[in-house]
Structure formats: C-alpha cells, structure tokens
C-alpha angles and dihedrals in degrees: 000000000000114000092224088057093048091049095046089050093049090047092053092047096051093044091054091043087056091048092239122147123228087248093052093048095043092053092049087053097043098242136111119271085234093057090047089052088051093051092050092051093044091244095126134019120237124218120256089251091055090048086052095051089046094051093047093051095045092038093236122163100217092190092066095044098083092040093054089050092054091051089054090051089053092042092062089046095052089046089055091051094045091053091057096048130090122245087256096048089050090055091049090050093050089052090051091049091049091052091050090052090047095051095039089068092059 
C-alpha cells in the first residue's frame, strides 16, 4: 500500500477522533482545507514539513503507522488460514506460536 495513502487515512481518522474539522486542522497547520482534503484522499502529496506539523498536532507517531498497516495485512491472511484449518490444526498452531514467543525472549 502507498505510504501517502496510509498517512492520509491515518490523518483523517485521527482528525475525526479528535472532533476537528478539516478547516480547523488546516488552519492550525497553515494549509488550505482543500489541500488537507487532498492529502487525506491521497490526491496530493504533502511535504515532509507538512506531515511533521500534522503529526505533531494530531499526536501521531508516523514511524508506527506503516507497521500497524502491515500487521493488519497479516491479520487478514492469518484469518483466512485459520478459517481453513481444523480445530486440531488450530490448537497445534497455537502451541507453535506460544513456543516462538517463549524462545524469542531468550
């Protein structure tokens, strides 16, 4: 997935979570509401400086955004795999995962 699309989506989600309108956030960042809308919809690319301002105002950790997206991708893949396993196979898989977690800490 395109990183700009991911960032735009997260900016929109966080803006809405904070009950900010596009106009309010755009004013705080120093950009037009239209440009903010274009960023959120991946129609235009913002500069690194603009993304930095947005992340500061919205308190976003940009480093974690792509990692969370990757986890979601794996989550749907795991779900598909689990749907196609028997109960016994699911239990075996769970034991394997627990072993991996246990020995990862060593």
